[in-house]
C-alpha positions as CSV (number, residue, x, y, z in Angstrom):
1,M,68.4,57.5,15.7
2,R,65.2,59.5,16.1
3,T,64.8,62.8,18.1
4,A,61.6,62.2,20.3
5,S,59.2,64.3,21.5
6,V,58.9,66.0,24.3
7,Q,56.2,63.9,26.5
8,R,54.4,65.1,29.2
9,G,50.8,63.6,30.9
10,R,49.4,60.8,32.1
11,L,50.2,57.1,31.6
12,R,48.1,55.6,28.7
13,P,47.0,52.3,28.4
14,Q,48.7,51.3,25.2
15,A,51.8,52.9,25.9
16,G,84.9,54.8,74.6
17,S,84.0,58.5,75.9
18,L,80.7,60.2,77.6
19,V,78.1,58.4,75.9
20,F,80.4,54.6,76.2
21,A,80.7,56.0,80.8
22,W,77.0,56.9,80.1
23,A,75.9,53.5,78.3
24,M,77.8,51.7,81.2
25,T,75.9,53.6,83.9
26,L,72.8,52.2,82.4
27,L,73.5,48.8,82.4
28,V,75.3,48.9,85.9
29,A,72.2,50.6,87.0
30,G,70.3,47.8,85.4
31,C,68.3,49.8,82.6
32,A,68.4,46.5,80.8
33,T,65.4,45.1,82.9
34,P,62.1,46.7,81.6
35,D,60.4,48.6,83.4
36,T,56.5,50.0,83.3
37,P,56.3,52.9,81.0
38,P,54.7,55.9,82.1
39,P,50.9,56.7,81.8
40,A,51.3,58.8,78.6
41,A,53.8,56.1,77.0
42,V,51.1,53.6,77.9
43,A,48.5,55.8,75.9
44,Q,50.6,56.4,73.1
45,A,51.2,53.1,72.3
46,N,47.7,51.8,73.2
47,Q,46.6,54.1,70.1
48,T,45.9,51.0,68.1
49,A,45.8,47.4,70.1
50,E,49.4,45.2,68.7
51,A,49.2,41.8,70.0
52,P,52.9,40.6,71.8
53,P,55.5,39.4,70.0
54,Q,56.9,35.7,70.1
55,G,60.0,34.2,71.2
56,Q,61.9,33.2,68.6
57,V,65.1,31.7,68.3
58,C,68.0,34.7,67.1
59,P,69.9,34.4,64.3
60,A,73.5,33.2,64.8
61,E,75.1,36.3,63.6
62,L,73.9,37.6,67.6
63,P,75.6,36.9,70.8
64,P,74.5,33.8,71.6
65,D,72.8,35.4,75.0
66,A,70.6,37.6,73.1
67,R,66.9,37.6,73.0
68,C,64.5,37.8,69.9
69,L,61.1,38.1,69.5
70,S,59.2,38.5,66.3
71,G,55.7,39.3,64.6
72,Q,53.0,40.9,62.6
73,D,52.0,44.4,63.5
74,S,47.7,45.0,63.2
75,A,48.8,46.8,59.8
76,G,50.6,43.5,58.7
77,A,54.0,44.6,58.9
78,Y,56.5,41.7,59.9
79,Y,59.3,42.7,62.3
80,W,61.9,41.3,64.2
81,I,63.4,42.4,67.7
82,A,66.4,41.9,69.7
83,M,67.4,42.2,73.1
84,P,71.4,41.9,74.2
85,K,71.4,40.4,77.8
86,A,73.2,43.2,78.9
87,W,70.9,45.9,77.5
88,S,72.5,49.8,77.2
89,G,68.7,51.4,77.4
90,V,69.0,52.3,73.8
91,L,66.8,51.0,71.0
92,V,68.0,51.5,67.7
93,L,64.9,51.4,65.1
94,H,65.5,50.4,62.0
95,A,64.0,52.0,58.7
96,H,65.6,49.6,55.7
97,G,66.9,50.4,52.3
98,G,65.0,49.1,49.1
99,P,62.6,49.3,49.0
100,E,60.7,46.5,48.2
101,L,58.3,45.3,45.5
102,G,55.4,43.2,46.3
103,A,53.7,41.7,49.2
104,P,55.9,42.2,52.7
105,K,57.7,39.2,53.7
106,P,58.8,38.2,57.3
107,E,61.9,37.0,56.4
108,R,63.3,40.5,54.9
109,S,63.4,41.9,58.9
110,A,65.5,39.0,59.9
111,E,68.0,39.3,57.0
112,D,68.5,43.2,58.4
113,L,68.6,41.8,61.7
114,K,71.5,39.9,60.5
115,R,72.9,42.5,58.3
116,W,73.1,44.8,61.8
117,A,74.2,42.7,64.3
118,I,77.0,44.7,65.4
119,M,73.7,47.8,67.0
120,V,73.2,44.3,69.1
121,K,76.9,42.7,69.7
122,A,77.2,47.1,70.9
123,G,74.6,46.5,73.9
124,H,71.5,47.7,72.3
125,A,68.7,46.5,71.5
126,W,67.1,46.4,67.3
127,A,63.9,46.4,66.0
128,G,63.1,46.6,62.3
129,S,60.0,46.2,60.1
130,T,59.5,44.9,56.8
131,F,56.7,47.8,56.5
132,R,53.0,46.7,55.6
133,Q,53.3,47.7,51.8
134,G,56.0,47.0,49.0
135,G,56.8,50.0,46.9
136,V,57.9,53.6,47.1
137,A,55.7,54.8,49.9
138,V,57.8,56.9,52.3
139,R,55.3,58.3,54.8
140,A,53.6,54.7,55.1
141,A,56.8,53.3,55.6
142,A,57.6,55.7,58.1
143,E,53.9,55.0,60.3
144,D,55.0,51.3,60.1
145,T,58.6,52.2,61.9
146,E,56.8,54.4,64.6
147,R,53.9,51.7,65.2
148,L,57.2,49.2,66.0
149,R,58.5,51.2,67.8
150,R,54.6,51.8,70.3
151,L,54.8,48.3,70.2
152,F,58.4,47.6,71.8
153,V,57.3,50.0,74.5
154,Q,54.1,48.4,75.3
155,H,55.6,44.4,75.1
156,V,59.1,44.5,75.6
157,A,60.6,47.7,77.1
158,R,60.8,51.7,77.9
159,P,63.8,52.7,76.5
160,Q,66.1,55.6,78.0
161,V,67.3,56.5,74.7
162,T,65.3,56.0,71.3
163,V,67.3,56.2,67.8
164,L,65.9,56.0,64.4
165,H,68.3,54.4,62.1
166,G,67.6,54.5,58.2
167,Q,70.0,52.7,55.8
168,S,70.2,53.6,51.8
169,W,66.2,54.6,51.0
170,G,65.4,54.3,54.3
171,A,66.7,57.1,55.5
172,S,64.5,59.4,53.5
173,V,62.1,56.9,55.7
174,A,63.7,57.6,59.0
175,A,64.1,61.5,58.2
176,K,60.1,61.4,57.1
177,A,59.5,59.6,60.2
178,A,61.9,61.8,61.9
179,E,59.5,65.3,60.7
180,M,56.1,63.6,61.4
181,Y,57.0,62.2,65.1
182,A,60.5,64.4,66.3
183,A,59.6,67.7,64.9
184,P,60.5,70.8,66.3
185,G,58.9,72.3,69.4
186,A,57.3,68.5,69.6
187,T,57.0,68.3,73.7
188,Q,57.5,64.2,73.9
189,P,59.4,63.3,70.4
190,A,59.2,60.0,69.5
191,Y,63.0,59.9,69.0
192,D,65.9,61.2,70.7
193,A,68.6,61.0,67.8
194,V,68.6,60.2,64.1
195,L,71.1,58.5,62.4
196,L,71.3,57.8,58.8
197,S,73.4,55.9,56.6
198,N,74.1,56.2,52.7
199,G,70.9,57.6,52.9
200,V,68.6,58.6,49.4
201,L,68.3,61.8,51.0
202,G,67.6,64.3,48.1
203,G,64.2,63.4,48.1
204,G,61.8,61.3,45.3
205,T,62.0,64.2,43.2
206,R,65.4,64.5,43.0
207,S,67.1,61.6,43.7
208,Y,65.7,59.3,41.0
209,D,66.9,61.5,38.0
210,F,70.1,60.0,37.0
211,R,67.4,56.5,36.9
212,L,65.7,58.9,34.0
213,D,68.8,59.7,31.9
214,L,70.0,55.9,32.6
215,R,66.9,54.8,30.6
216,V,66.7,57.5,27.7
217,V,70.6,56.8,27.2
218,Y,70.4,53.2,27.3
219,Q,67.5,53.0,25.0
220,A,69.0,55.3,22.3
221,L,72.2,53.2,22.4
222,C,70.4,49.8,22.8
223,A,66.8,50.5,21.3
224,N,65.9,47.2,23.1
225,H,63.9,48.7,26.5
226,P,61.8,48.3,24.7
227,K,62.1,46.4,21.2
228,M,61.1,48.2,18.3
229,D,59.1,45.7,17.2
230,E,57.0,45.9,20.8
231,P,54.6,48.3,22.0
232,Q,55.7,51.9,22.5
233,Y,55.8,53.6,25.9
234,P,57.1,56.9,27.6
235,L,60.4,55.8,29.4
236,W,59.4,57.5,32.8
237,M,56.7,54.6,33.0
238,G,58.9,52.1,34.1
239,L,57.0,50.1,32.6
240,P,53.1,50.0,31.1
241,P,50.6,48.3,33.8
242,D,50.1,45.3,31.7
243,A,53.9,44.5,30.9
244,K,54.7,40.8,31.4
245,L,58.6,41.9,31.0
246,S,61.0,40.2,33.7
247,R,64.2,40.8,35.2
248,A,65.3,37.8,33.6
249,D,64.5,39.4,30.3
250,L,66.0,42.4,31.0
251,A,69.0,40.9,32.0
252,E,69.1,38.9,28.4
253,R,68.5,42.3,26.8
254,A,71.4,44.0,29.0
255,E,73.7,41.2,28.0
256,A,72.7,41.7,23.7
257,C,73.6,45.2,23.8
258,L,76.7,46.2,26.5
259,G,78.2,42.4,27.5
260,L,77.8,42.9,31.4
261,R,78.6,39.6,32.4
262,Q,81.7,39.3,29.5
263,S,85.1,39.9,30.9
264,A,86.2,43.0,28.8
265,E,88.2,41.7,26.5
266,R,84.9,38.8,25.4
267,R,83.1,41.8,24.2
268,T,82.2,42.6,20.4
269,P,83.8,46.4,20.1
270,E,80.2,48.2,19.7
271,Q,79.7,46.2,23.5
272,T,82.8,48.1,24.6
273,Q,82.0,51.3,23.1
274,R,78.3,50.8,24.1
275,L,78.8,50.1,28.0
276,K,81.6,53.1,27.7
277,T,79.5,55.9,26.9
278,L,76.7,54.4,29.5
279,V,79.5,54.3,32.3
280,D,80.8,57.8,31.2
281,V,77.6,59.7,30.8
282,I,75.4,58.1,33.6
283,R,78.7,58.3,36.3
284,I,78.2,54.5,37.4
285,P,80.1,51.2,37.5
286,E,79.6,48.3,35.5
287,S,78.6,46.6,38.1
288,S,75.7,48.6,39.1
289,V,74.4,49.4,36.0
290,L,71.5,46.3,35.5
291,G,70.7,47.4,39.4
292,H,70.0,50.6,38.6
293,L,68.2,49.4,35.5
294,N,66.0,47.4,37.3
295,W,64.9,50.4,39.7
296,A,64.4,52.8,36.4
297,T,61.8,49.9,35.2
298,W,60.0,48.4,38.1
299,H,60.1,51.0,41.1
300,F,59.5,53.4,38.6
301,Q,56.4,51.5,37.3
302,D,55.4,51.1,41.1
303,V,55.5,55.0,41.5
304,V,53.6,55.8,38.5
305,Q,50.7,53.5,38.8
306,K,50.5,53.8,42.4
307,R,51.9,56.7,43.5
308,T,51.1,59.8,41.1
309,Q,47.8,58.7,38.9
310,G,49.7,57.9,35.8
311,L,51.1,60.8,35.9
312,N,55.0,61.6,35.3
313,P,57.0,62.9,38.4
314,W,60.3,63.3,36.5
315,G,61.5,64.9,33.4
316,N,64.2,65.8,31.5
317,V,64.1,68.4,29.6
318,G,66.9,71.0,29.1
319,A,69.1,67.8,30.4
320,Q,73.0,68.2,28.3
321,Y,74.4,64.4,28.3
322,R,78.1,64.8,27.7
323,G,80.7,62.0,27.7
324,S,79.9,60.4,24.6
325,M,82.5,60.3,21.8
326,D,79.3,62.2,19.9
327,D,77.4,64.9,22.6
328,R,75.5,65.9,20.1
329,A,74.3,63.0,18.4
330,L,73.2,61.4,21.8
331,N,71.6,64.4,22.8
332,A,69.5,64.6,19.2
333,A,68.8,60.5,20.3
334,V,67.2,60.6,23.6
335,A,63.6,61.1,24.4
336,R,62.6,64.4,26.1
337,Y,60.2,64.2,28.9
338,A,58.0,66.7,30.6
339,A,57.3,66.0,34.3
340,D,54.2,66.8,35.8
341,P,53.7,69.6,38.1
342,Q,50.8,67.7,39.8
343,A,53.0,64.6,39.9
344,V,56.0,66.5,41.3
345,Q,53.9,67.6,43.9
346,H,52.3,64.8,44.9
347,F,55.3,62.3,44.9
348,G,57.8,65.5,46.7
349,R,55.0,65.8,49.6
350,D,55.3,61.6,50.3
351,S,59.1,61.5,49.4
352,D,61.1,64.7,49.6
353,P,62.6,65.5,53.7
354,N,61.3,68.8,54.8
355,G,64.5,69.3,57.6
356,Q,62.1,69.7,60.1
357,I,63.8,67.3,62.5
358,G,64.0,68.9,66.0
359,V,66.2,66.4,67.5
360,P,70.2,65.1,66.7
361,V,71.0,64.0,63.0
362,L,73.5,62.0,62.2
363,T,74.7,61.0,58.2
364,V,77.4,59.0,57.2
365,H,77.9,58.5,53.8
366,G,80.4,56.1,52.0
367,V,82.3,58.5,49.0
368,H,82.5,55.8,46.6
369,D,78.9,54.7,47.3
370,P,77.3,53.6,43.6
371,I,74.1,53.2,44.6
372,A,73.2,56.2,46.6
373,F,75.7,59.0,45.5
374,V,77.5,60.7,47.9
375,E,76.6,64.0,46.4
376,L,72.6,63.4,47.8
377,E,74.2,64.5,51.4
378,T,74.8,68.3,50.3
379,Q,71.1,68.3,48.9
380,F,70.1,67.0,52.1
381,R,72.1,69.3,53.9
382,H,70.4,72.4,52.0
383,T,67.3,70.9,52.7
384,M,68.2,71.1,56.8
385,V,69.6,74.3,56.6
386,Q,66.4,76.2,54.7
387,A,64.7,73.9,57.2
388,G,66.2,76.4,60.1
389,Q,67.6,73.4,61.6
390,G,71.0,73.2,59.9
391,Q,72.2,73.1,63.6
392,R,70.9,69.9,64.4
393,L,73.5,67.9,61.3
394,V,76.3,66.6,61.7
395,Q,77.8,64.9,58.2
396,V,80.5,61.9,58.1
397,F,82.2,60.2,55.2
398,S,84.2,57.4,54.2
399,D,86.6,56.1,52.1
400,D,83.8,53.3,51.4
401,K,82.6,51.9,48.2
402,E,80.1,49.3,49.3
403,H,76.2,51.0,49.4
404,S,74.4,48.2,51.9
405,Y,77.2,48.1,54.8
406,L,80.6,49.9,55.6
407,S,82.2,48.1,58.6
408,D,81.4,47.0,61.9
409,P,83.3,49.7,63.9
410,V,82.4,52.7,62.5
411,Y,78.5,52.0,63.3
412,P,79.4,51.3,67.6
413,A,81.4,55.1,66.6
414,L,78.7,56.7,64.7
415,L,76.5,55.7,68.0
416,E,78.8,56.7,70.6
417,S,78.7,60.3,69.4
418,L,75.3,60.7,68.6
419,L,74.3,59.7,71.8
420,A,76.9,62.0,73.5
421,W,75.7,64.9,71.5
422,A,71.6,63.4,72.4
423,K,72.3,63.3,76.2
424,A,74.1,66.7,76.2
425,G,70.4,68.5,75.0
426,G,71.7,68.3,71.3
427,E,73.0,72.0,71.3
428,A,75.3,73.2,68.2
429,L,78.4,73.7,70.9
430,N,77.8,69.7,71.5
431,K,78.3,68.5,68.1
432,P,80.7,65.8,67.4
433,T,83.0,66.7,64.5
434,P,84.0,63.9,62.2
435,A,87.3,63.7,63.7
436,L,86.4,63.3,67.0
437,V,83.9,59.7,65.0
438,A,87.1,58.9,63.5
439,E,88.9,58.9,66.9
440,R,86.4,56.7,68.5
441,C,85.6,54.5,65.4
442,N,89.7,53.7,66.2
443,R,89.1,53.0,69.5
444,W,85.9,50.3,68.7
445,E,88.2,48.2,66.3
446,A,90.2,46.8,69.4
447,Q,87.2,45.0,69.9
448,F,85.0,44.8,66.4
449,G,88.4,44.5,63.8
450,P,89.2,46.8,61.7
451,G,87.5,49.1,59.2
452,C,87.7,52.4,60.2
453,R,88.2,54.6,56.8
454,V,86.8,58.3,58.1
455,L,87.5,61.2,56.4
456,P,87.3,63.9,58.5
457,D,87.9,66.8,56.2
458,Y,86.1,65.3,53.0
459,R,82.9,67.4,51.7
460,P,80.9,66.4,48.5
461,A,80.5,68.7,45.7
462,E,76.8,69.6,44.8
463,L,74.3,67.0,43.1
464,D,74.1,69.2,40.2
465,A,77.8,68.1,39.5
466,R,76.6,64.5,39.5
467,V,73.8,64.5,38.0
468,V,73.0,66.4,34.9
469,K,70.8,69.5,35.6
470,R,67.2,70.2,34.0
471,Q,64.0,71.8,33.8
472,R,62.0,71.5,37.0
473,P,58.0,72.7,37.3
């Protein structure tokens, strides 16, 4: 196989505890009744006039006495809001994962509400936005999330406590929103606490390195994305701007090369060996290969076309791939690309967290997550510590292999722990421990069923232990 030369540059056209008692006190005190926001909150909420939401029939997954609202905000984002009948006074403001590509669709927010119905079952209000645009735009999504909070205050109720929750890529959105609207020293932070679940928290300039690795190793093995008789382009581009390749087309190419849809017994020896090489070198399970290949195609295209002005934000110069039958041959065959410093800076400004968060932050991550590696949490911890905010961070790990959702009882336990910490002022002495979260989770099983798999003593490795090191601009 031919060794590709290093390429840098521009795209070319061709190519129950304290907090439970506290929440119950809020309920008894009648905090569930919307009250009149103070003048400062009204002024903030009225920065942009927002139309009031409209009543909707709640999804069947919610409690039967819940109240649901939906609408489209002034920037074009769709949203759903759910209020339990007996409201704790807590608003869980949700930033969804993905990200989705293309124009926003209202059903996305409705699906998010169904997935996170546990928040409403636990007595909390929930609000989630589709964001005003698709694609990998972190700051814009953070602005959309904050706009929804202001809309909630303006038209629905004033929360006693607001918890910003980000899931997957949405965790990077929530982290950025917290930096923008709840920075250290803020006199009126928009959020009281932040919950990040299975987060893509290494920043865009590091979290997607392994997907570039996937593209170059896949191409070295399969030579069909692009095919040899098609116009060639640098793989960091994802796809050329005018490419007509569909997801079904890519699935067929991956099937021909790797036999992903076949049982192990029915794959050819060549498919078996290529798939084993890809899985061993990139360190992802077979089940997630096609998903990551999709992201490394269309999401890369979105970033390069719309976020970095055609410049390359990812590189693999110096990366040494290991785990194949012949690592020397593999490393000689893969294409090598040097990231453009301007693209890295621009993309990082939008997508990399800086750790300047002035409120308590609690993260949870399944240690076997095949989509967002658990080692990303170590990178986020470094970010918070380097920003001088390490005392505001607690990280919890669960013996789970699912990415999109862990289990019903773990989320009320996390919120219980986070709310108690926030109520105590967010001081380091009052930080919850993973063992305490596990204990609370076990208690919530009586109401929400089994599913507590917290690992109190788990500590993830460095990100470089999971993703191949490389030279950086």
